[in-house]
N, C-alpha and C positions, 0 to 999 in steps of 0.2 A: 915618892914625889907625887902621888895621886891624891885627889880630893877625898876627904872622908864623907863628902856629901853635905857639908855645911859651910856657910860663909856669912860674912857681915858686910853691909854697904852703908856708909855714912854720907848723907847728903847735906849740902849747905842749907837748903830750904826744906822745911817740913812738907810743903805742897809737892815737891818733887818726889819725896818718899811716898806720899799718897798716890800719886800717878803711877809710880812703879808697882806698888802693891796692886792697884786696880788692873794694870795691864799684864803683870807677870805672875801673880798668884794663880796657881793651877795650870800654868803653862806646861805643855808636854815638851821636854828637852831630851832628845835622843830617846831612851826607853823609860825615862823617869818623868814624874809630874812634880814640879817644884812647888814649895810653899814659901810665900814671902809674907812677912808680918813685922810689926814693930818689935824691936828688942828693947831691953831696959837701957835708957840713955846712960852713957858713962860720964857725961858732964852737961852743965846747963847750956853750953854753946852748941850742942848737937841734939838738944831735947826734941823729941818727936821726929827726928830725921835719921835715926839709927835703925836699920833693917836687919832682920835675921832671915837667912835663906837656907832652907833645908831641902833635901832630896836631889841635890846636884849629882849628875852622873860622875862617876869616878874620874873620867878623863877631862872634866872641866877644870881649868886652871885659872889663875889670877887674871890673865889677859882676857880670856873668853868671858869671864864674869863681868869684868869692867866694860867690855864692849857691849854686852847685853844690857847693862844697867845705865850706862852713860847717856843713852838717848833720852832719859827721863830727867836729867838735870846734872848739875856739877857735883861730882863725888869728892868728898873730903878724903876718905880712906876706904879701902876695901881689903878683905882678907878671906882667902879660902883656907879652911883648916885642913891640915895634912897629917898623916900618920907620923908620930914622933919617932918611931923606930926606924922608918925608912926615909924620912925627910919629905 
């Protein structure tokens, strides 16, 4: 049930994604430095608003990631990747 250190955040507005990248890329979170960048969009409706987050500490879950990123705009969806064997 712990993070693999990767996640995705999809914003309604591309400008919100830009602000999140500017503010959070390189942020020290616990003992890790996170990387925030654009991911390949999965559809035209979220083009340029789909972010990829890497370097999340193992203890960061869905709720914590949403709290961190929600201050930069309205989130469509977010997901923290977890180990498939342990859930």
